[in-house]
py3Dmol code that shows the C-alpha trace and the ligand (Angstrom):
import py3Dmol

protein = """\
ATOM      1  CA  MET A   1     -16.623  -6.733  15.776  1.00  0.00           C
ATOM      2  CA  THR A   2     -13.137  -6.774  14.286  1.00  0.00           C
ATOM      3  CA  TYR A   3     -10.081  -4.700  15.102  1.00  0.00           C
ATOM      4  CA  ASN A   4      -8.761  -2.546  12.290  1.00  0.00           C
ATOM      5  CA  ILE A   5      -5.457  -0.714  12.208  1.00  0.00           C
ATOM      6  CA  ALA A   6      -4.885   1.615   9.240  1.00  0.00           C
ATOM      7  CA  ILE A   7      -1.376   2.615   8.204  1.00  0.00           C
ATOM      8  CA  ASP A   8      -1.063   5.208   5.461  1.00  0.00           C
ATOM      9  CA  GLY A   9       1.900   7.097   4.125  1.00  0.00           C
ATOM     10  CA  PRO A  10       4.063   7.788   1.080  1.00  0.00           C
ATOM     11  CA  ALA A  11       6.135   5.258  -0.890  1.00  0.00           C
ATOM     12  CA  GLY A  12       9.088   3.816   0.994  1.00  0.00           C
ATOM     13  CA  ALA A  13       8.052   5.015   4.470  1.00  0.00           C
ATOM     14  CA  GLY A  14       8.353   1.441   5.773  1.00  0.00           C
ATOM     15  CA  LYS A  15       4.619   0.787   5.940  1.00  0.00           C
ATOM     16  CA  SER A  16       4.700  -2.821   4.762  1.00  0.00           C
ATOM     17  CA  THR A  17       7.651  -3.857   6.953  1.00  0.00           C
ATOM     18  CA  ILE A  18       6.047  -2.302  10.013  1.00  0.00           C
ATOM     19  CA  ALA A  19       2.494  -3.409   9.221  1.00  0.00           C
ATOM     20  CA  LYS A  20       3.684  -7.003   8.729  1.00  0.00           C
ATOM     21  CA  ARG A  21       5.511  -6.985  12.068  1.00  0.00           C
ATOM     22  CA  VAL A  22       2.618  -5.460  13.990  1.00  0.00           C
ATOM     23  CA  ALA A  23       0.136  -7.879  12.377  1.00  0.00           C
ATOM     24  CA  LYS A  24       2.289 -10.866  13.280  1.00  0.00           C
ATOM     25  CA  GLU A  25       2.694  -9.793  16.884  1.00  0.00           C
ATOM     26  CA  LEU A  26      -1.037  -9.178  17.311  1.00  0.00           C
ATOM     27  CA  SER A  27      -2.044 -12.272  15.282  1.00  0.00           C
ATOM     28  CA  PHE A  28      -3.968 -10.038  12.866  1.00  0.00           C
ATOM     29  CA  ILE A  29      -3.786 -10.426   9.101  1.00  0.00           C
ATOM     30  CA  TYR A  30      -1.718  -7.976   7.122  1.00  0.00           C
ATOM     31  CA  VAL A  31      -3.433  -6.482   4.074  1.00  0.00           C
ATOM     32  CA  ASP A  32      -1.157  -4.805   1.545  1.00  0.00           C
ATOM     33  CA  THR A  33      -3.527  -2.732  -0.612  1.00  0.00           C
ATOM     34  CA  GLY A  34      -0.660  -1.406  -2.761  1.00  0.00           C
ATOM     35  CA  ALA A  35      -0.184  -4.975  -4.048  1.00  0.00           C
ATOM     36  CA  MET A  36      -3.766  -4.940  -5.339  1.00  0.00           C
ATOM     37  CA  TYR A  37      -3.155  -1.722  -7.295  1.00  0.00           C
ATOM     38  CA  ARG A  38       0.106  -3.206  -8.545  1.00  0.00           C
ATOM     39  CA  ALA A  39      -1.645  -6.363  -9.787  1.00  0.00           C
ATOM     40  CA  ILE A  40      -4.065  -4.213 -11.789  1.00  0.00           C
ATOM     41  CA  ALA A  41      -1.103  -2.204 -13.100  1.00  0.00           C
ATOM     42  CA  LEU A  42       0.635  -5.403 -14.211  1.00  0.00           C
ATOM     43  CA  TYR A  43      -2.440  -6.396 -16.183  1.00  0.00           C
ATOM     44  CA  LEU A  44      -2.613  -2.965 -17.856  1.00  0.00           C
ATOM     45  CA  LEU A  45       1.098  -3.099 -18.710  1.00  0.00           C
ATOM     46  CA  ARG A  46       0.850  -6.612 -20.142  1.00  0.00           C
ATOM     47  CA  LYS A  47      -2.109  -5.566 -22.240  1.00  0.00           C
ATOM     48  CA  GLY A  48      -0.612  -2.254 -23.264  1.00  0.00           C
ATOM     49  CA  THR A  49      -3.758  -0.417 -22.154  1.00  0.00           C
ATOM     50  CA  ASN A  50      -3.726   3.322 -22.710  1.00  0.00           C
ATOM     51  CA  THR A  51      -4.141   4.672 -19.174  1.00  0.00           C
ATOM     52  CA  ASP A  52      -4.888   8.159 -20.472  1.00  0.00           C
ATOM     53  CA  SER A  53      -8.233   6.761 -21.544  1.00  0.00           C
ATOM     54  CA  ALA A  54     -10.588   6.060 -18.639  1.00  0.00           C
ATOM     55  CA  GLU A  55     -12.798   4.039 -21.018  1.00  0.00           C
ATOM     56  CA  ALA A  56      -9.938   1.759 -22.048  1.00  0.00           C
ATOM     57  CA  VAL A  57      -9.013   1.156 -18.398  1.00  0.00           C
ATOM     58  CA  SER A  58     -12.615   0.677 -17.417  1.00  0.00           C
ATOM     59  CA  SER A  59     -13.154  -2.003 -20.063  1.00  0.00           C
ATOM     60  CA  ALA A  60      -9.864  -3.726 -19.096  1.00  0.00           C
ATOM     61  CA  LEU A  61     -11.088  -3.814 -15.489  1.00  0.00           C
ATOM     62  CA  GLU A  62     -14.026  -5.955 -16.540  1.00  0.00           C
ATOM     63  CA  GLU A  63     -11.518  -8.683 -17.434  1.00  0.00           C
ATOM     64  CA  ILE A  64      -9.710  -8.459 -14.099  1.00  0.00           C
ATOM     65  CA  ARG A  65     -10.379 -10.368 -10.911  1.00  0.00           C
ATOM     66  CA  ILE A  66      -8.176  -9.528  -7.932  1.00  0.00           C
ATOM     67  CA  SER A  67      -8.124 -11.716  -4.846  1.00  0.00           C
ATOM     68  CA  ILE A  68      -5.720 -12.444  -2.059  1.00  0.00           C
ATOM     69  CA  ALA A  69      -4.566 -15.563  -0.275  1.00  0.00           C
ATOM     70  CA  TYR A  70      -2.113 -16.272   2.526  1.00  0.00           C
ATOM     71  CA  GLU A  71       0.869 -18.602   2.260  1.00  0.00           C
ATOM     72  CA  ASN A  72       2.852 -19.111   5.458  1.00  0.00           C
ATOM     73  CA  GLY A  73       1.317 -15.904   6.778  1.00  0.00           C
ATOM     74  CA  GLU A  74       2.454 -13.909   3.719  1.00  0.00           C
ATOM     75  CA  GLN A  75      -0.118 -12.148   1.572  1.00  0.00           C
ATOM     76  CA  GLN A  76      -0.220 -13.362  -2.030  1.00  0.00           C
ATOM     77  CA  VAL A  77      -2.085 -11.371  -4.640  1.00  0.00           C
ATOM     78  CA  LEU A  78      -3.881 -13.221  -7.398  1.00  0.00           C
ATOM     79  CA  LEU A  79      -4.655 -11.718 -10.785  1.00  0.00           C
ATOM     80  CA  ASN A  80      -7.340 -13.827 -12.464  1.00  0.00           C
ATOM     81  CA  GLY A  81      -6.140 -16.734 -10.349  1.00  0.00           C
ATOM     82  CA  GLU A  82      -2.435 -16.270 -11.205  1.00  0.00           C
ATOM     83  CA  ASN A  83      -0.180 -15.571  -8.228  1.00  0.00           C
ATOM     84  CA  VAL A  84       1.625 -12.398  -9.383  1.00  0.00           C
ATOM     85  CA  SER A  85       3.223 -11.486  -6.033  1.00  0.00           C
ATOM     86  CA  GLY A  86       6.724 -12.051  -7.399  1.00  0.00           C
ATOM     87  CA  LEU A  87       6.146  -9.877 -10.484  1.00  0.00           C
ATOM     88  CA  ILE A  88       4.799  -6.630  -9.056  1.00  0.00           C
ATOM     89  CA  ARG A  89       7.714  -5.222  -7.033  1.00  0.00           C
ATOM     90  CA  THR A  90       9.359  -3.280  -9.857  1.00  0.00           C
ATOM     91  CA  GLU A  91       9.532   0.485 -10.324  1.00  0.00           C
ATOM     92  CA  GLU A  92       7.714   0.123 -13.656  1.00  0.00           C
ATOM     93  CA  VAL A  93       4.745  -1.582 -11.998  1.00  0.00           C
ATOM     94  CA  GLY A  94       4.832   0.850  -9.033  1.00  0.00           C
ATOM     95  CA  ASN A  95       4.690   3.861 -11.326  1.00  0.00           C
ATOM     96  CA  MET A  96       1.863   2.372 -13.341  1.00  0.00           C
ATOM     97  CA  ALA A  97       0.010   1.529 -10.112  1.00  0.00           C
ATOM     98  CA  SER A  98       0.284   5.142  -8.979  1.00  0.00           C
ATOM     99  CA  LYS A  99      -1.038   6.347 -12.325  1.00  0.00           C
ATOM    100  CA  ALA A 100      -3.927   3.858 -12.456  1.00  0.00           C
ATOM    101  CA  ALA A 101      -4.801   4.511  -8.803  1.00  0.00           C
ATOM    102  CA  ALA A 102      -5.802   8.066  -9.700  1.00  0.00           C
ATOM    103  CA  LEU A 103      -8.719   6.730 -11.775  1.00  0.00           C
ATOM    104  CA  PRO A 104     -12.059   6.436  -9.948  1.00  0.00           C
ATOM    105  CA  CYS A 105     -12.966   3.141 -11.704  1.00  0.00           C
ATOM    106  CA  VAL A 106      -9.772   1.500 -10.432  1.00  0.00           C
ATOM    107  CA  ARG A 107     -10.348   2.622  -6.830  1.00  0.00           C
ATOM    108  CA  GLU A 108     -13.993   1.574  -7.014  1.00  0.00           C
ATOM    109  CA  LYS A 109     -12.920  -1.903  -8.113  1.00  0.00           C
ATOM    110  CA  LEU A 110     -10.836  -2.477  -4.961  1.00  0.00           C
ATOM    111  CA  LEU A 111     -12.892  -0.673  -2.339  1.00  0.00           C
ATOM    112  CA  GLU A 112     -15.313  -3.465  -1.466  1.00  0.00           C
ATOM    113  CA  LEU A 113     -12.609  -6.166  -1.386  1.00  0.00           C
ATOM    114  CA  GLN A 114     -10.624  -4.080   1.110  1.00  0.00           C
ATOM    115  CA  ARG A 115     -13.637  -3.262   3.296  1.00  0.00           C
ATOM    116  CA  GLU A 116     -14.817  -6.869   3.305  1.00  0.00           C
ATOM    117  CA  LEU A 117     -11.407  -8.097   4.486  1.00  0.00           C
ATOM    118  CA  ALA A 118     -11.544  -5.622   7.366  1.00  0.00           C
ATOM    119  CA  ARG A 119     -15.116  -6.598   8.247  1.00  0.00           C
ATOM    120  CA  SER A 120     -14.289 -10.272   8.453  1.00  0.00           C
ATOM    121  CA  HIS A 121     -10.789 -10.214  10.018  1.00  0.00           C
ATOM    122  CA  ASP A 122      -8.702  -8.284  12.504  1.00  0.00           C
ATOM    123  CA  VAL A 123      -6.401  -6.444  10.118  1.00  0.00           C
ATOM    124  CA  VAL A 124      -3.442  -4.178   9.819  1.00  0.00           C
ATOM    125  CA  MET A 125      -4.080  -2.620   6.420  1.00  0.00           C
ATOM    126  CA  ASP A 126      -1.624  -0.319   4.695  1.00  0.00           C
ATOM    127  CA  GLY A 127      -2.032   2.007   1.730  1.00  0.00           C
ATOM    128  CA  ARG A 128      -2.720   5.656   0.959  1.00  0.00           C
ATOM    129  CA  ASP A 129      -6.404   6.182   1.806  1.00  0.00           C
ATOM    130  CA  ILE A 130      -7.134   3.534   4.414  1.00  0.00           C
ATOM    131  CA  GLY A 131      -7.682   5.860   7.372  1.00  0.00           C
ATOM    132  CA  THR A 132      -9.373   8.582   5.334  1.00  0.00           C
ATOM    133  CA  ASN A 133     -11.568   6.581   3.006  1.00  0.00           C
ATOM    134  CA  ILE A 134     -11.576   2.786   3.251  1.00  0.00           C
ATOM    135  CA  LEU A 135     -11.744   2.317   7.026  1.00  0.00           C
ATOM    136  CA  PRO A 136     -12.816   5.636   8.554  1.00  0.00           C
ATOM    137  CA  GLU A 137     -13.873   3.748  11.724  1.00  0.00           C
ATOM    138  CA  ALA A 138     -10.512   2.008  12.255  1.00  0.00           C
ATOM    139  CA  GLN A 139      -9.672   1.879  15.979  1.00  0.00           C
ATOM    140  CA  LEU A 140      -6.122   3.059  15.296  1.00  0.00           C
ATOM    141  CA  LYS A 141      -4.792   5.113  12.400  1.00  0.00           C
ATOM    142  CA  ILE A 142      -1.132   5.794  11.764  1.00  0.00           C
ATOM    143  CA  TYR A 143       0.340   8.182   9.224  1.00  0.00           C
ATOM    144  CA  LEU A 144       3.845   6.839   8.682  1.00  0.00           C
ATOM    145  CA  THR A 145       6.328   8.943   6.794  1.00  0.00           C
ATOM    146  CA  ALA A 146      10.060   9.673   6.424  1.00  0.00           C
ATOM    147  CA  SER A 147      12.148  12.166   4.476  1.00  0.00           C
ATOM    148  CA  ALA A 148      12.373  11.634   0.696  1.00  0.00           C
ATOM    149  CA  ASP A 149      16.107  10.871   1.049  1.00  0.00           C
ATOM    150  CA  THR A 150      15.565   8.221   3.685  1.00  0.00           C
ATOM    151  CA  ARG A 151      12.764   6.638   1.684  1.00  0.00           C
ATOM    152  CA  ALA A 152      14.845   6.599  -1.503  1.00  0.00           C
ATOM    153  CA  LYS A 153      17.769   5.002   0.370  1.00  0.00           C
ATOM    154  CA  ARG A 154      15.501   2.294   1.780  1.00  0.00           C
ATOM    155  CA  ARG A 155      13.917   1.533  -1.586  1.00  0.00           C
ATOM    156  CA  TYR A 156      17.362   1.449  -3.232  1.00  0.00           C
ATOM    157  CA  SER A 157      18.751  -1.069  -0.717  1.00  0.00           C
ATOM    158  CA  GLU A 158      15.611  -3.176  -0.971  1.00  0.00           C
ATOM    159  CA  LEU A 159      15.878  -3.414  -4.770  1.00  0.00           C
ATOM    160  CA  ARG A 160      19.628  -4.066  -4.639  1.00  0.00           C
ATOM    161  CA  GLU A 161      19.098  -6.859  -2.127  1.00  0.00           C
ATOM    162  CA  LYS A 162      16.700  -8.462  -4.567  1.00  0.00           C
ATOM    163  CA  GLY A 163      19.448  -8.279  -7.182  1.00  0.00           C
ATOM    164  CA  GLN A 164      17.731  -5.601  -9.284  1.00  0.00           C
ATOM    165  CA  ASN A 165      19.922  -3.130 -11.083  1.00  0.00           C
ATOM    166  CA  CYS A 166      18.903   0.415 -10.108  1.00  0.00           C
ATOM    167  CA  ASP A 167      20.054   4.001  -9.940  1.00  0.00           C
ATOM    168  CA  PHE A 168      19.691   5.966  -6.704  1.00  0.00           C
ATOM    169  CA  ASP A 169      18.835   9.325  -8.313  1.00  0.00           C
ATOM    170  CA  GLU A 170      16.220   7.727 -10.518  1.00  0.00           C
ATOM    171  CA  ILE A 171      14.603   6.061  -7.524  1.00  0.00           C
ATOM    172  CA  ARG A 172      14.581   9.340  -5.603  1.00  0.00           C
ATOM    173  CA  GLU A 173      12.933  11.107  -8.543  1.00  0.00           C
ATOM    174  CA  ASP A 174      10.414   8.280  -8.905  1.00  0.00           C
ATOM    175  CA  ILE A 175       9.527   8.557  -5.234  1.00  0.00           C
ATOM    176  CA  ILE A 176       9.006  12.312  -5.442  1.00  0.00           C
ATOM    177  CA  ARG A 177       6.940  12.005  -8.623  1.00  0.00           C
ATOM    178  CA  ARG A 178       4.856   9.228  -7.062  1.00  0.00           C
ATOM    179  CA  ASP A 179       4.285  11.314  -3.878  1.00  0.00           C
ATOM    180  CA  GLU A 180       3.078  14.192  -6.027  1.00  0.00           C
ATOM    181  CA  GLN A 181       0.768  11.963  -8.032  1.00  0.00           C
ATOM    182  CA  ASP A 182      -0.654  10.201  -4.958  1.00  0.00           C
ATOM    183  CA  THR A 183      -1.101  13.440  -2.979  1.00  0.00           C
ATOM    184  CA  ASN A 184      -2.555  15.625  -5.699  1.00  0.00           C
ATOM    185  CA  ARG A 185      -5.101  13.320  -7.307  1.00  0.00           C
ATOM    186  CA  THR A 186      -8.730  14.376  -6.835  1.00  0.00           C
ATOM    187  CA  ILE A 187     -10.058  11.038  -5.644  1.00  0.00           C
ATOM    188  CA  ALA A 188      -8.899   9.597  -2.290  1.00  0.00           C
ATOM    189  CA  PRO A 189      -5.541  11.385  -2.261  1.00  0.00           C
ATOM    190  CA  LEU A 190      -2.796  10.457   0.187  1.00  0.00           C
ATOM    191  CA  ARG A 191      -3.577  12.500   3.270  1.00  0.00           C
ATOM    192  CA  GLN A 192      -3.197  12.177   7.025  1.00  0.00           C
ATOM    193  CA  ALA A 193      -6.625  11.456   8.573  1.00  0.00           C
ATOM    194  CA  ALA A 194      -7.624  14.011  11.217  1.00  0.00           C
ATOM    195  CA  ASP A 195      -7.506  11.317  13.895  1.00  0.00           C
ATOM    196  CA  ALA A 196      -4.318   9.595  12.703  1.00  0.00           C
ATOM    197  CA  VAL A 197      -1.115   9.525  14.747  1.00  0.00           C
ATOM    198  CA  TYR A 198       1.780  11.068  12.800  1.00  0.00           C
ATOM    199  CA  LEU A 199       5.014   9.046  12.915  1.00  0.00           C
ATOM    200  CA  ASP A 200       8.202  10.156  11.171  1.00  0.00           C
ATOM    201  CA  SER A 201      10.426   7.078  10.923  1.00  0.00           C
ATOM    202  CA  SER A 202      13.485   8.855   9.408  1.00  0.00           C
ATOM    203  CA  ASP A 203      15.492   8.461  12.614  1.00  0.00           C
ATOM    204  CA  MET A 204      13.743   5.430  14.035  1.00  0.00           C
ATOM    205  CA  THR A 205      14.589   1.748  13.733  1.00  0.00           C
ATOM    206  CA  ILE A 206      11.986  -0.824  12.687  1.00  0.00           C
ATOM    207  CA  ASP A 207      11.907  -2.058  16.305  1.00  0.00           C
ATOM    208  CA  GLU A 208      11.275   1.455  17.632  1.00  0.00           C
ATOM    209  CA  VAL A 209       8.403   2.111  15.216  1.00  0.00           C
ATOM    210  CA  THR A 210       6.887  -1.313  15.968  1.00  0.00           C
ATOM    211  CA  GLU A 211       7.121  -0.714  19.726  1.00  0.00           C
ATOM    212  CA  ARG A 212       5.533   2.724  19.385  1.00  0.00           C
ATOM    213  CA  ILE A 213       2.595   1.290  17.432  1.00  0.00           C
ATOM    214  CA  LYS A 214       2.179  -1.549  19.922  1.00  0.00           C
ATOM    215  CA  SER A 215       2.030   0.943  22.733  1.00  0.00           C
ATOM    216  CA  LEU A 216      -0.566   2.969  20.790  1.00  0.00           C
ATOM    217  CA  CYS A 217      -2.550  -0.265  20.401  1.00  0.00           C
ATOM    218  CA  ARG A 218      -2.560  -0.720  24.174  1.00  0.00           C
ATOM    219  CA  GLU A 219      -3.700   2.890  24.634  1.00  0.00           C
ATOM    220  CA  HIS A 220      -6.496   2.270  22.123  1.00  0.00           C
ATOM    221  CA  LYS A 221      -7.463  -0.994  23.896  1.00  0.00           C
ATOM    222  CA  ILE A 222      -6.558  -3.153  20.889  1.00  0.00           C
TER     223      ILE A 222
END
"""
ligand_1 = """\
20
LIG
O 2.409 1.048 -1.531
P 2.814 0.726 -2.975
O 4.079 1.404 -3.405
O 2.843 -0.745 -3.223
O 1.623 1.326 -3.868
C 1.710 1.439 -5.273
C 0.808 2.573 -5.752
O -0.563 2.213 -5.566
C 0.972 3.891 -4.996
O 1.930 4.735 -5.606
C -0.404 4.501 -5.045
C -1.328 3.334 -5.187
N -2.068 3.048 -3.964
C -3.186 3.803 -3.711
O -3.491 4.725 -4.448
N -3.970 3.522 -2.617
C -3.642 2.549 -1.778
N -4.437 2.290 -0.732
C -2.460 1.779 -2.000
C -1.681 2.063 -3.104
"""
view = py3Dmol.view(width=600, height=400)
view.addModel(protein, "pdb")
view.setStyle({"model": 0}, {"cartoon": {"style": "trace"}})
view.addModel(ligand_1, "xyz")
view.setStyle({"model": 1}, {"stick": {}})
view.zoomTo()
view.show()
């Protein structure tokens, strides 16, 4: 049996930062499912695939192989063997990922990879539908959120730190549009699982959120 912790929530809620920390402290692996959607999005962007056509996306998917590897404990995502981890953290790729993620064929493509990772390793897995759809039996589920303003501020600082030129209002709009897209799609929408613990991180530090999750782990005998 493996231990599975699912962390879902909207863009910029701090899921990856927190999930990485918790995974490290528990010696679990961290699985960033968003990166898998982003790798597919990068392929579609490079190819200029028309994402309004499910057939075009579906045939592009046949040419795509997504896998992950770990380098110094950091997840790397491979697109047909190419490590694209450094190329997928842009708003353009994020928006395309959100759009592509609404298509059933795209979700189907990643479902088994995600479940298999959780079957074979103790994982902290973050995404949008982990607690509701991918790992309904996870021993602990967290729904991590924060106000749209807080999330936009965090994303803005993150991008600036990486030296990317960006506009705060645009990022805030992107975040709101992405929330809408991820929440209102018909298949596996972003939703809090009935048995997930709701955590609003707007007024919490990374340490406080990490501590809270670690204490929930103890309560859940993880
Ligand atoms: O977490 P992120 O920003 O890297 O995710 C990019 C997009 O991928 C997100 O807007 C929606 C989609 N996604 C998804 O639909 N399901 C997941 N489990 C993870 C991401």
